[in-house]
C-alpha positions in Angstrom: -156.9 -59.1 -115.3 -160.1 -60.1 -117.1 -160.8 -60.7 -120.8 -162.5 -58.1 -123.1 -166.2 -58.8 -122.7 -168.6 -56.1 -123.6 -170.2 -56.2 -120.2 -166.9 -55.0 -118.6 -165.0 -53.2 -121.3 -166.3 -50.1 -122.9 -163.5 -49.7 -125.4 -161.3 -52.9 -126.1 -158.4 -51.0 -127.5 -155.3 -53.0 -128.1 -153.0 -50.5 -126.2 -155.5 -48.6 -124.0 -158.4 -50.7 -123.2 -161.1 -48.7 -121.1 -163.4 -50.3 -118.6 -167.0 -49.1 -118.1 -168.0 -46.9 -115.2 -169.5 -49.8 -113.3 -166.2 -51.6 -113.3 -164.4 -48.4 -112.2 -166.9 -47.9 -109.4 -166.3 -51.5 -108.2 -162.5 -51.0 -108.3 -162.6 -47.8 -106.3 -164.9 -49.3 -103.7 -162.4 -52.2 -103.1 -159.1 -50.3 -103.7 -158.2 -52.4 -106.7 -157.7 -51.9 -110.4 -158.7 -53.5 -113.7 -156.1 -54.3 -116.5 -157.8 -56.2 -119.3 -155.8 -58.7 -121.2 -155.0 -58.1 -125.0 -157.5 -59.7 -127.4 -156.6 -63.3 -128.2 -153.7 -63.3 -125.8 -154.7 -65.6 -122.9 -151.1 -65.6 -121.5 -151.8 -62.0 -120.3 -154.4 -63.2 -117.9 -153.5 -63.7 -114.2 -152.0 -66.9 -112.8 -155.4 -67.6 -111.2 -156.4 -69.3 -114.5 -153.8 -72.0 -114.1 -154.7 -72.3 -110.3 -158.2 -73.5 -111.5 -156.5 -76.3 -113.3 -154.3 -77.1 -110.4 -157.5 -77.4 -108.0 -159.2 -79.6 -110.6 -156.2 -81.9 -110.7 -155.4 -82.1 -107.1 -158.6 -81.8 -105.1 -161.6 -82.6 -107.5 -159.7 -85.5 -108.8 -159.5 -87.1 -105.4 -163.2 -86.5 -104.6 -164.6 -87.6 -107.9 -165.7 -91.1 -106.6 -167.4 -89.7 -103.4 -171.0 -88.8 -103.0 -172.2 -85.8 -100.9 -175.6 -85.0 -99.6 -175.1 -81.2 -99.0 -172.7 -78.4 -100.0 -171.4 -78.3 -96.3 -170.2 -81.9 -96.7 -168.3 -80.9 -99.8 -166.7 -77.9 -98.1 -165.6 -80.2 -95.2 -164.0 -82.6 -97.6 -162.1 -79.8 -99.5 -160.8 -77.9 -96.6 -158.0 -80.4 -95.6 -157.1 -81.0 -99.2 -156.8 -77.3 -99.8 -154.3 -77.0 -96.9 -152.2 -79.8 -98.3 -152.2 -78.1 -101.9 -151.2 -74.7 -100.5 -148.5 -76.2 -98.3 -147.0 -78.3 -101.3 -143.7 -77.0 -102.4 -143.2 -75.3 -105.7 -141.3 -77.3 -108.3 -139.0 -74.5 -109.7 -139.4 -71.8 -107.0 -138.5 -71.7 -103.3 -141.4 -72.0 -100.8 -145.0 -72.8 -101.4 -148.4 -71.1 -102.1 -148.9 -70.6 -98.4 -145.5 -69.1 -97.7 -145.9 -66.8 -100.8 -149.2 -65.6 -99.6 -147.8 -64.8 -96.1 -144.8 -62.9 -97.6 -146.4 -61.0 -100.5 -150.3 -60.9 -100.4 -151.0 -60.6 -96.6 -149.1 -57.5 -95.9 -150.9 -55.8 -98.9 -154.4 -56.8 -97.8 -156.8 -54.0 -96.7 -159.9 -54.3 -94.5 -163.1 -54.6 -96.4 -165.4 -51.6 -96.5 -168.1 -51.4 -93.8 -170.8 -51.6 -96.5 -170.8 -53.9 -99.4 -170.6 -52.6 -103.0 -173.9 -52.0 -104.6 -174.4 -52.3 -108.4 -174.8 -48.9 -110.1 -175.7 -47.9 -113.5 -174.2 -44.7 -115.0 -175.9 -42.5 -117.5 -175.2 -39.0 -118.9 -177.9 -36.5 -118.3 -178.5 -32.8 -119.1 -180.2 -30.3 -116.6 -183.3 -28.8 -118.2 -184.6 -25.3 -117.7 -186.8 -26.4 -114.9 -183.6 -27.4 -112.9 -184.4 -31.2 -113.1 -182.9 -34.0 -114.9 -185.0 -36.9 -116.2 -184.2 -40.6 -115.6 -186.8 -43.3 -116.7 -189.5 -40.7 -117.0 -189.0 -39.2 -113.5 -187.6 -35.9 -112.8 -185.0 -35.1 -110.0 -183.9 -31.6 -109.0 -180.3 -30.2 -109.1 -178.9 -26.9 -108.0 -180.0 -23.9 -110.1 -176.4 -23.1 -111.1 -176.2 -26.3 -113.1 -179.0 -25.5 -115.6 -177.8 -26.5 -119.1 -174.8 -28.5 -117.8 -174.2 -32.2 -118.6 -174.1 -34.4 -115.4 -173.4 -38.0 -114.7 -176.2 -40.0 -113.0 -175.2 -42.8 -110.8 -178.2 -44.9 -110.2 -178.6 -47.9 -107.9 -181.6 -49.9 -106.8 -182.6 -47.3 -104.2 -180.8 -44.0 -104.9 -180.0 -41.5 -107.7 -176.8 -39.6 -107.3 -175.8 -36.7 -109.7 -172.2 -36.0 -110.4 -170.6 -32.9 -111.9 -167.0 -33.4 -112.7 -166.7 -36.2 -110.3 -168.3 -34.3 -107.5 -171.7 -35.2 -106.1 -174.2 -32.3 -106.4 -177.5 -34.0 -105.6 -178.7 -37.3 -104.2 -182.4 -38.6 -104.2 -184.2 -41.6 -103.4 -185.1 -43.4 -106.6 -188.7 -43.2 -107.7 -190.5 -45.3 -110.4 -193.4 -42.8 -110.9 -193.1 -41.7 -114.5 -194.1 -38.1 -115.0 -193.4 -37.3 -111.3 -191.0 -34.9 -109.6 -188.6 -35.3 -106.8 -187.6 -31.8 -105.8 -185.5 -30.4 -103.0 -186.6 -26.8 -102.4 -183.0 -25.5 -101.7 -182.1 -26.5 -105.2 -184.6 -24.2 -106.9 -184.4 -20.5 -107.7 -186.6 -17.9 -105.9 -189.0 -17.9 -108.6 -189.4 -21.7 -108.7 -189.7 -21.8 -104.9 -192.4 -19.2 -105.0 -194.3 -21.4 -107.5 -194.1 -24.4 -105.1 -195.8 -22.3 -102.4 -199.0 -21.9 -104.3 -202.1 -23.8 -103.1 -205.5 -24.3 -104.7 -207.0 -22.1 -101.8 -204.5 -19.3 -102.6 -205.3 -19.3 -106.3 -209.0 -19.2 -105.7 -208.6 -16.3 -103.3 -206.6 -14.4 -105.9 -209.2 -15.0 -108.5 -212.1 -13.9 -106.0 -210.1 -10.6 -105.4 -210.5 -9.9 -109.2 -214.1 -11.0 -109.4 -216.6 -13.7 -108.7 -216.5 -15.1 -112.2 -212.7 -15.1 -112.2 -212.7 -17.0 -108.9 -215.2 -19.5 -110.3 -213.2 -20.1 -113.3 -210.1 -20.8 -111.3 -212.0 -23.2 -109.2 -213.3 -25.0 -112.4 -209.7 -25.2 -113.8 -208.5 -26.9 -110.5 -211.4 -29.3 -110.4 -211.3 -30.5 -114.0 -207.6 -31.7 -113.7 -206.7 -35.1 -112.3 -204.4 -33.4 -109.8 -204.8 -29.7 -108.8 -201.0 -29.2 -109.3 -201.5 -29.8 -113.0 -203.7 -26.6 -113.2 -201.3 -24.3 -111.4 -199.6 -23.0 -114.5 -203.0 -22.5 -116.1 -204.4 -20.6 -113.2 -201.3 -18.4 -113.0 -201.5 -17.8 -116.8 -205.3 -16.8 -116.4 -204.6 -14.5 -113.5 -201.6 -12.8 -115.2 -204.0 -11.6 -118.0 -205.2 -8.9 -115.4 -201.9 -7.1 -115.9 -202.2 -7.0 -119.7 -206.0 -6.4 -120.1 -207.0 -4.9 -116.7 -209.1 -6.5 -114.0 -212.6 -5.5 -115.3 -211.9 -6.9 -118.7 -210.6 -10.1 -117.2 -213.8 -10.5 -115.1 -215.9 -9.8 -118.1 -214.0 -12.4 -120.2 -214.5 -15.0 -117.3 -218.2 -14.4 -117.5 -218.2 -15.3 -121.2 -216.0 -18.3 -120.6 -218.3 -19.6 -117.9 -221.2 -19.3 -120.2 -219.3 -21.3 -122.9 -218.1 -23.9 -120.4 -214.5 -23.6 -121.3 -211.8 -25.1 -119.1 -208.8 -23.6 -120.8 -207.1 -20.3 -120.0 -206.0 -19.9 -123.6 -209.8 -19.5 -124.5 -210.0 -16.5 -122.0 -206.9 -15.0 -123.7 -208.5 -15.3 -127.2 -211.8 -13.6 -125.8 -209.8 -10.7 -124.5 -207.7 -10.4 -127.7 -210.9 -10.5 -129.9 -212.7 -8.0 -127.6 -215.6 -10.3 -127.2 -215.7 -9.3 -123.6 -216.7 -5.8 -124.6 -219.7 -6.9 -126.6 -222.9 -6.0 -124.8 -225.4 -9.0 -124.7 -228.8 -8.5 -126.2 -231.4 -7.3 -123.6 -234.5 -8.9 -125.0 -235.2 -12.3 -126.6 -236.3 -12.6 -130.3 -240.1 -13.1 -130.8 -241.5 -14.5 -134.0 -244.0 -12.0 -135.7 -247.5 -13.0 -136.4 -248.0 -14.7 -139.9 -251.0 -16.3 -141.7 -249.3 -19.6 -142.2 -248.2 -20.1 -138.6 -250.9 -21.9 -137.0 -249.8 -21.5 -133.4 -250.1 -23.8 -130.4 -253.9 -23.7 -130.2 -254.0 -25.8 -133.5 -252.8 -28.8 -131.7 -255.2 -28.7 -128.8 
């Protein structure tokens, strides 16, 4: 029965106080429950509060004039006094603290879990169209059927668990790489899995099947990005133009793009839309005609 600190209680309502998810997680782990006291009502709190006062009066008072070098020495001095305090008879009730523990508390005790509880942070997240949720700038995959749904993320120091209506639907190792992806292939749809199977070599081979200029432009797109994966969507968008404008036109547009030095697939699309790929280049270079006021290179000999 704690007080109503904001670190524990999410809603300090007078009649139905609600603890936060971290507190509920701790209670579930150890098979206990939280019942906060009413605000400004210390009498609601457990008897452990008065037990602290009893320990101060009966144990610490007797040791107040002694000096100890280590914590172990303090524990050795407290142990016999604690036994005496627990065996001391109640003033108004039958028995003692030791006998009450044996009769009431000991039968209700349960074994501790095999693993200790780990502090977890809970956050509400939404599944994006790419079948990932985002936490601290990193993206984690979830099953395809949950796109658009609101999930609850349980985040510990090492793991990220995703819960849907109380059921765990995904679990990942926590990663601090902002902008990165942690993806389980089974979570993705067939289209997303096919996208993950693309490699730079496969994209370049596809470009070369359309034409030499197209393959060269795909290679340039891959080389100008910090990571080749960042250019996958640009390359797929470039190669998809062959369905809309035919392969010969795409090859001609890539020739123009290579001459211009572009590294953007949108520029190739603009070239095709404007029909610049169909403009025939001039065959001969322009030569200045003879003129009386043009002295020529011989003048400077």
